All heavy atoms as an XYZ file, in Angstrom:
711
protein
N     -22.479    140.924    197.247
C     -22.313    139.972    198.362
C     -20.845    140.015    198.873
O     -20.614    140.010    200.070
C     -22.623    138.592    197.853
C     -22.888    137.596    198.987
C     -23.344    136.232    198.469
O     -24.386    136.177    197.807
O     -22.627    135.282    198.781
N     -19.895    140.156    197.948
C     -18.508    140.269    198.376
C     -18.223    141.577    199.114
O     -17.493    141.580    200.078
C     -17.572    140.139    197.148
C     -17.464    138.835    196.452
C     -16.627    138.924    195.178
C     -16.900    137.784    197.388
N     -18.871    142.662    198.693
C     -18.718    143.911    199.344
C     -19.246    143.868    200.792
O     -18.698    144.417    201.690
C     -19.419    145.039    198.582
C     -18.647    145.443    197.319
C     -19.356    146.541    196.546
O     -20.237    147.239    197.132
O     -18.996    146.753    195.361
N     -20.367    143.202    200.930
C     -20.999    143.069    202.226
C     -20.082    142.305    203.179
O     -19.847    142.668    204.350
C     -22.362    142.335    202.151
C     -23.081    142.226    203.435
C     -24.420    141.558    203.275
C     -25.096    141.361    204.582
N     -26.374    140.603    204.490
N     -19.488    141.222    202.679
C     -18.549    140.373    203.431
C     -17.294    141.227    203.810
O     -16.779    141.160    204.958
C     -18.136    139.177    202.669
C     -17.236    138.205    203.371
C     -17.939    137.509    204.471
C     -17.000    136.414    205.047
N     -17.489    135.913    206.287
N     -16.806    142.026    202.896
C     -15.625    142.856    203.092
C     -15.939    143.878    204.155
O     -15.116    144.179    205.025
C     -15.185    143.510    201.798
N     -17.127    144.503    204.163
C     -17.521    145.440    205.160
C     -17.613    144.826    206.572
O     -17.216    145.409    207.576
C     -18.833    146.117    204.840
C     -18.759    147.302    203.852
C     -17.834    148.400    204.358
O     -16.796    148.612    203.795
N     -18.260    149.050    205.459
N     -18.091    143.619    206.647
C     -18.228    142.895    207.926
C     -16.783    142.614    208.457
O     -16.551    142.803    209.654
C     -18.946    141.578    207.702
C     -20.477    141.711    207.502
C     -21.123    140.364    207.289
O     -20.545    139.348    207.402
O     -22.346    140.442    206.892
N     -15.904    142.189    207.566
C     -14.538    141.892    208.014
C     -13.852    143.157    208.477
O     -13.121    143.153    209.516
C     -13.731    141.280    206.847
C     -14.119    139.856    206.582
O     -14.779    139.186    207.363
N     -13.744    139.370    205.355
N     -14.089    144.299    207.799
C     -13.517    145.532    208.238
C     -14.047    146.013    209.576
O     -13.332    146.477    210.419
C     -13.767    146.637    207.151
C     -13.090    147.933    207.460
C     -13.305    148.930    206.359
C     -12.672    150.277    206.734
N     -12.934    151.296    205.722
N     -15.361    145.800    209.788
C     -16.011    146.144    211.068
C     -15.403    145.355    212.206
O     -15.160    145.881    213.272
N     -15.193    144.046    211.982
C     -14.575    143.203    213.013
C     -13.164    143.651    213.303
O     -12.777    143.724    214.444
C     -14.602    141.715    212.545
C     -13.754    140.849    213.454
C     -16.015    141.186    212.501
N     -12.394    143.950    212.283
C     -11.043    144.423    212.409
C     -11.021    145.722    213.204
O     -10.145    145.952    214.076
C     -10.377    144.582    211.061
N     -11.932    146.668    212.938
C     -11.966    147.918    213.637
C     -12.282    147.734    215.126
O     -11.725    148.423    215.996
C     -12.993    148.895    213.006
C     -12.501    149.459    211.668
C     -13.579    150.203    210.936
O     -14.754    150.069    211.272
O     -13.193    150.879    210.003
N     -13.180    146.756    215.422
C     -13.453    146.424    216.794
C     -12.229    145.863    217.540
O     -11.948    146.233    218.684
N     -11.506    145.000    216.901
C     -10.255    144.416    217.477
C      -9.238    145.511    217.669
O      -8.550    145.537    218.673
C      -9.698    143.336    216.556
C     -10.499    142.049    216.593
C      -9.974    141.034    215.645
N      -8.563    140.688    215.945
C      -7.748    140.235    214.997
N      -8.138    140.086    213.776
N      -6.483    139.960    215.349
N      -9.159    146.434    216.704
C      -8.164    147.532    216.798
C      -8.471    148.410    218.032
O      -7.561    148.838    218.714
C      -8.194    148.367    215.526
C      -7.226    149.512    215.519
C      -5.774    149.002    215.557
C      -7.406    150.373    214.249
N      -9.731    148.692    218.285
C     -10.090    149.476    219.416
C      -9.571    148.836    220.720
O      -9.001    149.496    221.596
C     -11.635    149.637    219.440
C     -12.095    150.914    220.073
C     -13.596    151.061    219.884
O     -14.061    151.433    218.810
O     -14.291    150.777    220.888
N      -9.757    147.541    220.822
C      -9.291    146.819    221.998
C      -7.753    146.782    222.111
O      -7.143    146.931    223.172
C      -9.762    145.342    221.967
O     -11.137    145.294    221.967
N      -7.082    146.637    220.944
C      -5.650    146.621    220.915
C      -5.029    147.950    221.314
O      -4.033    147.971    221.994
C      -5.120    146.239    219.517
C      -5.201    144.760    219.141
C      -4.930    144.605    217.626
C      -4.192    143.979    219.929
N      -5.619    149.041    220.880
C      -5.007    150.333    221.177
C      -5.098    150.737    222.622
O      -4.338    151.589    223.106
C      -5.584    151.377    220.208
C      -5.129    151.207    218.826
C      -5.579    152.348    217.907
O      -6.674    152.946    218.094
O      -4.845    152.576    216.907
N      -6.026    150.070    223.352
C      -6.147    150.334    224.791
C      -5.150    149.464    225.580
O      -4.963    149.658    226.772
C      -7.554    149.977    225.295
C      -8.631    150.927    224.682
C     -10.029    150.430    225.108
C     -11.089    151.242    224.427
N     -12.412    150.713    224.697
N      -4.519    148.534    224.923
C      -3.699    147.564    225.516
C      -2.282    148.081    225.739
O      -1.734    148.803    224.949
C      -3.606    146.350    224.627
C      -3.390    144.977    225.185
C      -4.509    144.599    226.155
C      -3.435    143.952    224.080
N      -1.634    147.706    226.842
C      -0.234    148.011    227.105
C       0.362    146.670    227.513
O      -0.007    146.102    228.531
C      -0.074    149.049    228.169
O       1.269    149.324    228.378
N       1.309    146.158    226.734
C       1.886    144.831    226.972
C       3.323    144.937    227.485
O       4.092    145.821    226.985
C       1.883    144.020    225.653
C       2.475    142.641    225.836
C       0.442    143.896    225.119
N       3.657    144.156    228.488
C       5.062    144.116    228.986
C       5.607    142.745    228.806
O       4.954    141.765    229.155
C       5.077    144.473    230.494
O       4.467    145.786    230.672
C       6.481    144.495    231.062
N       6.805    142.690    228.198
C       7.479    141.385    228.021
C       8.791    141.404    228.747
O       9.589    142.330    228.580
C       7.718    141.160    226.492
C       6.399    141.101    225.714
C       8.505    139.866    226.293
C       6.557    141.030    224.235
N       9.009    140.405    229.608
C      10.255    140.319    230.337
C      11.184    139.415    229.538
O      10.795    138.332    229.061
C      10.032    139.711    231.708
N      12.433    139.836    229.372
C      13.422    139.068    228.606
C      14.793    139.195    229.251
O      15.062    140.162    229.955
C      13.499    139.630    227.160
N      15.610    138.152    229.027
C      16.958    138.147    229.544
C      17.791    139.214    228.803
O      17.712    139.250    227.607
C      17.587    136.793    229.407
C      16.990    135.761    230.290
O      16.567    136.081    231.399
N      16.973    134.526    229.876
N      18.477    140.024    229.583
C      19.308    141.040    228.878
C      20.629    141.240    229.654
O      20.736    140.905    230.845
C      18.596    142.357    228.821
O      18.369    142.890    230.090
N      21.564    141.814    228.991
C      22.819    142.186    229.572
C      22.744    143.482    230.302
O      21.648    144.137    230.337
N      23.868    143.940    230.851
C      23.870    145.158    231.635
C      23.543    146.414    230.796
O      23.020    147.377    231.298
C      25.265    145.345    232.341
C      25.468    144.328    233.412
C      26.845    144.510    234.073
O      27.372    145.662    234.038
O      27.343    143.536    234.636
N      23.892    146.392    229.539
C      23.692    147.592    228.691
C      22.312    147.594    228.043
O      22.036    148.441    227.204
C      24.785    147.628    227.625
C      26.153    147.802    228.225
C      27.264    147.754    227.160
O      26.948    147.752    225.928
O      28.411    147.718    227.538
N      21.456    146.678    228.388
C      20.114    146.638    227.845
C      19.977    145.816    226.567
O      18.863    145.779    225.959
N      21.028    145.181    226.110
C      20.913    144.323    224.946
C      20.294    142.982    225.356
O      20.691    142.388    226.349
C      22.303    144.073    224.300
C      22.854    145.288    223.659
C      24.151    144.978    222.935
C      24.649    146.208    222.270
N      25.941    145.958    221.549
N      19.364    142.494    224.546
C      18.698    141.224    224.851
C      19.607    140.058    224.444
O      20.356    140.169    223.462
C      17.395    141.116    224.100
C      16.336    142.171    224.400
C      15.068    141.882    223.612
C      15.994    142.194    225.889
N      19.556    138.975    225.196
C      20.136    137.711    224.778
C      19.094    137.060    223.838
O      18.111    136.506    224.300
C      20.404    136.825    225.990
C      21.403    137.408    226.939
C      21.145    137.506    228.292
C      22.651    137.824    226.525
C      22.021    138.046    229.191
C      23.589    138.349    227.396
C      23.236    138.462    228.751
N      19.325    137.190    222.588
C      18.310    136.777    221.612
C      17.545    137.966    221.161
O      18.047    139.108    221.161
N      16.302    137.802    220.756
C      15.474    138.917    220.314
C      14.014    138.590    220.475
O      13.591    137.465    220.741
C      15.729    139.190    218.785
O      15.335    138.071    218.007
N      13.178    139.650    220.331
C      11.766    139.508    220.424
C      11.197    139.693    219.002
O      11.380    140.768    218.410
C      11.110    140.580    221.360
C      11.747    140.529    222.746
C       9.567    140.460    221.418
C      11.409    139.314    223.568
N      10.587    138.679    218.455
C      10.039    138.739    217.113
C       8.542    138.779    217.067
O       7.864    138.897    218.133
N       7.983    138.619    215.871
C       6.527    138.672    215.734
C       5.828    137.565    216.462
O       4.772    137.786    216.997
C       6.155    138.611    214.224
O       6.703    137.443    213.600
C       6.618    139.857    213.516
N       6.415    136.425    216.512
C       5.827    135.292    217.205
C       5.700    135.589    218.714
O       4.595    135.375    219.332
C       6.641    134.007    216.982
C       6.078    132.776    217.689
C       6.988    131.553    217.345
N       6.646    130.461    218.269
C       7.260    130.301    219.422
N       8.221    131.096    219.838
N       6.935    129.270    220.195
N       6.746    136.121    219.325
C       6.733    136.405    220.732
C       5.719    137.510    221.034
O       5.014    137.480    222.032
C       8.109    136.902    221.182
C       9.206    135.880    220.893
O       9.003    134.671    221.286
O      10.196    136.232    220.253
N       5.659    138.560    220.148
C       4.701    139.610    220.300
C       3.262    139.147    220.215
O       2.402    139.529    221.001
C       4.977    140.734    219.308
C       6.242    141.504    219.501
C       6.567    142.355    218.298
C       6.129    142.380    220.748
N       3.012    138.242    219.198
C       1.668    137.703    219.064
C       1.214    136.913    220.268
O       0.068    137.039    220.755
C       1.607    136.824    217.812
N       2.089    136.121    220.806
C       1.777    135.366    222.033
C       1.480    136.278    223.201
O       0.492    136.100    223.941
C       2.948    134.395    222.384
C       3.031    133.280    221.360
C       2.767    133.785    223.787
C       4.232    132.389    221.462
N       2.328    137.341    223.425
C       2.138    138.237    224.562
C       0.864    139.046    224.397
O       0.140    139.215    225.379
C       3.316    139.177    224.654
N       0.518    139.484    223.229
C      -0.686    140.269    222.968
C      -1.919    139.374    223.162
O      -2.920    139.796    223.807
C      -0.702    140.951    221.617
C       0.449    142.027    221.590
C      -2.004    141.552    221.300
C       0.718    142.534    220.212
N      -1.850    138.154    222.648
C      -3.004    137.230    222.804
C      -3.205    136.889    224.296
O      -4.337    136.844    224.765
C      -2.741    135.916    222.017
O      -2.592    136.291    220.651
C      -3.895    134.905    222.192
N      -2.111    136.691    225.070
C      -2.255    136.394    226.537
C      -2.781    137.620    227.246
O      -3.422    137.482    228.296
C      -0.900    136.001    227.063
C      -0.434    134.622    226.668
C       0.904    134.252    227.177
O       1.609    135.083    227.792
O       1.287    133.076    226.953
N      -2.595    138.831    226.724
C      -3.088    140.056    227.298
C      -4.590    140.238    227.092
O      -5.215    141.107    227.662
C      -2.347    141.267    226.837
N      -5.181    139.391    226.226
C      -6.620    139.445    226.055
C      -7.159    139.684    224.681
O      -8.373    139.622    224.447
N      -6.299    140.009    223.709
C      -6.811    140.279    222.336
C      -6.117    139.271    221.371
O      -4.899    139.418    221.176
C      -6.522    141.725    221.904
C      -7.036    141.940    220.489
C      -7.135    142.680    222.877
N      -6.838    138.309    220.842
C      -6.187    137.321    219.927
C      -5.661    138.054    218.652
O      -6.335    138.931    218.057
C      -7.307    136.361    219.602
C      -8.561    136.909    220.164
C      -8.228    138.088    220.996
N      -4.401    137.682    218.289
C      -3.806    138.283    217.113
C      -2.881    137.255    216.520
O      -2.332    136.412    217.170
C      -3.046    139.561    217.528
C      -2.583    140.314    216.278
C      -1.885    139.301    218.409
C      -2.149    141.720    216.600
N      -2.705    137.322    215.198
C      -1.819    136.423    214.503
C      -0.474    137.129    214.261
O      -0.453    138.379    214.130
C      -2.416    136.028    213.132
C      -3.716    135.339    213.182
C      -3.537    133.918    213.808
O      -2.575    133.259    213.565
O      -4.472    133.543    214.574
N       0.628    136.385    214.154
C       1.935    136.999    213.923
C       1.975    137.660    212.614
O       2.754    138.604    212.410
C       3.045    136.009    214.157
C       3.191    134.948    213.089
C       4.364    134.025    213.398
C       4.581    133.099    212.187
N       5.786    132.340    212.348
N       1.218    137.241    211.635
C       1.234    137.840    210.287
C       0.606    139.274    210.321
O       0.798    140.040    209.349
C       0.501    136.994    209.296
O      -0.848    136.845    209.686
N      -0.095    139.625    211.393
C      -0.746    140.976    211.443
C       0.180    141.993    212.095
O      -0.106    143.132    212.184
C      -1.972    140.845    212.315
C      -3.055    139.994    211.680
C      -4.214    139.721    212.555
O      -4.075    139.564    213.789
O      -5.330    139.622    212.002
N       1.388    141.485    212.518
C       2.355    142.404    213.233
C       3.381    142.863    212.216
O       4.002    142.015    211.484
C       2.990    141.720    214.405
C       1.957    141.339    215.464
C       4.049    142.573    215.021
C       2.422    140.481    216.571
N       3.677    144.163    212.159
C       4.719    144.673    211.236
C       5.928    145.125    212.075
O       5.768    146.007    212.950
C       4.174    145.906    210.489
C       3.036    145.532    209.554
O       3.017    144.406    208.990
N       2.068    146.395    209.385
N       7.057    144.600    211.787
C       8.315    145.017    212.376
C       9.265    145.396    211.234
O      10.139    144.650    210.853
C       8.938    143.886    213.220
C       8.251    143.533    214.480
C       8.938    142.330    215.152
C       8.202    144.682    215.472
N       9.143    146.655    210.693
C       9.923    147.015    209.571
C      11.428    147.062    209.832
O      12.222    146.899    208.895
C       9.385    148.435    209.193
C       8.694    148.926    210.414
C       8.201    147.702    211.135
N      11.799    147.311    211.071
C      13.226    147.367    211.420
C      13.745    145.970    211.907
O      14.874    145.894    212.411
C      13.471    148.412    212.477
C      13.123    149.785    211.947
C      13.221    150.885    213.050
O      13.765    150.579    214.106
O      12.747    151.941    212.766
N      12.951    144.954    211.812
C      13.372    143.612    212.266
C      13.005    143.382    213.725
O      12.325    144.169    214.321
N      13.505    142.281    214.214
C      13.223    141.866    215.598
C      13.805    142.934    216.597
O      14.781    143.596    216.334
C      13.833    140.510    215.848
N      13.136    142.953    217.758
C      13.573    143.859    218.829
C      14.717    143.237    219.564
O      14.657    142.106    220.028
C      12.354    144.116    219.808
C      11.232    144.756    219.028
C      12.793    144.969    220.978
C       9.890    144.846    219.799
N      15.825    144.001    219.737
C      17.021    143.514    220.390
C      17.484    144.318    221.598
O      18.517    144.002    222.179
C      18.181    143.474    219.349
C      17.841    142.523    218.211
C      19.026    142.438    217.258
N      18.676    141.766    216.032
C      18.500    140.490    215.837
N      18.626    139.647    216.915
N      18.201    139.959    214.692
N      16.692    145.319    221.937
C      17.080    146.184    223.072
C      15.885    146.323    224.063
O      14.744    146.373    223.644
C      17.495    147.530    222.639
C      18.760    147.663    221.787
C      18.943    149.063    221.242
C      19.938    147.248    222.598
N      16.228    146.513    225.365
C      15.159    146.804    226.339
C      14.615    148.214    226.062
O      15.386    149.103    225.641
C      15.791    146.735    227.741
C      14.819    147.250    228.822
C      16.240    145.328    228.057
N      13.312    148.421    226.238
C      12.765    149.751    226.039
C      11.269    149.695    225.736
O      10.664    148.653    225.767
N      10.729    150.853    225.391
C       9.290    150.990    225.023
C       9.218    151.067    223.501
O       9.978    151.836    222.913
C       8.672    152.189    225.673
C       8.602    152.081    227.158
O       8.487    150.877    227.672
O       8.711    153.090    227.881
N       8.227    150.377    222.969
C       8.093    150.335    221.491
C       6.620    150.522    221.094
O       5.734    150.039    221.784
C       8.607    149.002    220.895
C      10.062    148.810    221.101
C      10.527    148.156    222.257
C      11.016    149.217    220.165
C      11.911    147.949    222.466
C      12.361    149.017    220.313
C      12.820    148.375    221.496
O      14.142    148.191    221.704
N       6.397    151.167    219.959
C       5.047    151.255    219.355
C       5.096    150.243    218.193
O       5.826    150.476    217.239
C       4.769    152.674    218.851
C       4.609    153.677    220.009
O       4.208    153.202    221.082
O       4.851    154.844    219.744
N       4.315    149.205    218.342
C       4.313    148.114    217.354
C       3.121    148.351    216.412
O       1.981    148.457    216.834
C       4.160    146.735    218.016
C       5.264    146.530    219.071
C       4.132    145.608    217.018
C       6.702    146.565    218.493
N       3.400    148.372    215.101
C       2.392    148.540    214.132
C       1.624    147.258    213.870
O       2.264    146.186    213.675
C       3.037    149.058    212.814
O       2.086    149.119    211.764
N       0.285    147.322    213.868
C      -0.565    146.160    213.651
C      -1.478    146.461    212.450
O      -2.130    147.488    212.406
C      -1.455    145.911    214.899
C      -0.607    145.836    216.160
C      -2.310    144.698    214.717
C       0.251    144.624    216.299
N      -1.522    145.518    211.462
C      -2.400    145.671    210.365
C      -3.408    144.502    210.388
O      -3.078    143.388    210.053
C      -1.640    145.688    209.054
C      -2.578    145.914    207.864
C      -1.798    146.248    206.595
O      -0.579    146.258    206.559
N      -2.543    146.583    205.535
N      -4.646    144.836    210.751
C      -5.702    143.819    210.935
C      -6.485    143.640    209.637
O      -7.164    142.659    209.447
C      -6.617    144.247    212.055
C      -5.947    144.377    213.402
C      -6.920    144.939    214.459
C      -5.382    143.078    213.866
N      -6.427    144.613    208.710
C      -7.210    144.597    207.510
C      -6.525    145.581    206.548
O      -5.681    146.417    207.015
C      -8.642    145.125    207.818
C      -9.592    145.039    206.688
N      -9.748    146.102    205.825
C     -10.436    144.054    206.242
C     -10.644    145.771    204.892
N     -11.091    144.525    205.142
N      -6.800    145.528    205.300
C      -6.129    146.460    204.340
C      -6.249    147.869    204.763
O      -5.357    148.716    204.591
C      -6.649    146.252    202.927
C      -6.227    144.956    202.306
O      -5.238    144.345    202.756
N      -6.925    144.486    201.287
N      -7.416    148.248    205.278
C      -7.697    149.649    205.692
C      -7.627    149.888    207.185
O      -7.946    150.975    207.635
C      -9.096    150.057    205.183
C      -9.228    149.911    203.649
O      -8.206    150.057    202.984
O     -10.312    149.605    203.156
N      -7.258    148.884    207.966
C      -7.277    149.034    209.430
C      -5.892    148.775    209.987
O      -5.397    147.649    210.053
C      -8.294    148.097    210.067
C      -8.322    148.237    211.592
C      -9.670    148.294    209.451
N      -5.202    149.871    210.361
C      -3.831    149.790    210.866
C      -3.817    150.590    212.190
O      -4.381    151.642    212.301
C      -2.847    150.388    209.893
C      -1.405    150.321    210.461
C      -2.890    149.665    208.549
N      -3.127    150.014    213.200
C      -3.041    150.696    214.487
C      -1.689    150.393    215.139
O      -0.823    149.810    214.576
N      -1.625    150.828    216.422
C      -0.393    150.735    217.191
C      -0.683    150.159    218.528
O      -1.638    150.495    219.172
C       0.284    152.129    217.316
C       1.433    152.087    218.220
C       0.683    152.705    215.961
N       0.191    149.269    218.978
C       0.119    148.676    220.335
C       1.411    149.065    221.062
O       2.482    148.974    220.493
C       0.005    147.121    220.290
C       0.076    146.564    221.665
C      -1.280    146.681    219.619
N       1.269    149.528    222.274
C       2.447    149.870    223.066
C       2.989    148.655    223.769
O       2.245    147.972    224.496
C       2.065    150.977    224.096
C       1.544    152.237    223.446
C       1.832    153.390    224.314
C       1.348    154.687    223.680
N       2.141    155.062    222.573
N       4.268    148.398    223.554
C       4.931    147.223    224.171
C       6.171    147.668    224.902
O       6.995    148.462    224.352
C       5.327    146.198    223.041
C       6.073    145.040    223.660
C       4.095    145.702    222.330
N       6.308    147.214    226.125
C       7.490    147.487    226.921
C       8.321    146.227    227.084
O       7.755    145.191    227.524
C       7.071    148.076    228.300
N       9.568    146.308    226.716
C      10.462    145.151    226.895
C      11.298    145.489    228.151
O      12.009    146.519    228.115
C      11.385    144.988    225.668
C      10.589    144.889    224.359
C      12.248    143.713    225.866
C       9.658    143.745    224.266
N      11.269    144.651    229.157
C      11.936    144.893    230.414
C      12.939    143.778    230.675
O      12.735    142.644    230.210
C      10.976    145.073    231.604
C      10.073    146.273    231.371
C      10.146    143.808    231.775
N      13.979    144.123    231.402
C      14.988    143.104    231.804
C      14.345    142.171    232.790
O      13.650    142.546    233.730
C      16.203    143.791    232.383
N      14.636    140.877    232.664
C      14.090    139.827    233.514
C      14.914    139.703    234.789
O      16.106    139.888    234.804
C      14.070    138.512    232.777
C      13.229    137.476    233.430
C      13.095    136.278    232.467
O      14.071    135.664    232.155
O      11.932    136.048    232.060
């Protein structure tokens, strides 16, 4: 019974991952002339932006191994929806 439940959860996660990998998210943030952000973009901000783009996600599912984003640019954000289901979402941070 537990294996069946685990397979169902993995199937749901794989479906969400398919939707996430098709997604391209743009976040506008205040920045200086050199592209440094005033503040930073963290997992909470990313989760809100991705959810608003149409795929619900929790901030705990987002991996930022190098810490919060502090520069304008394009990033590949690692998402772990399940122990065996890991993917990437393309995020663009642009100057506001």
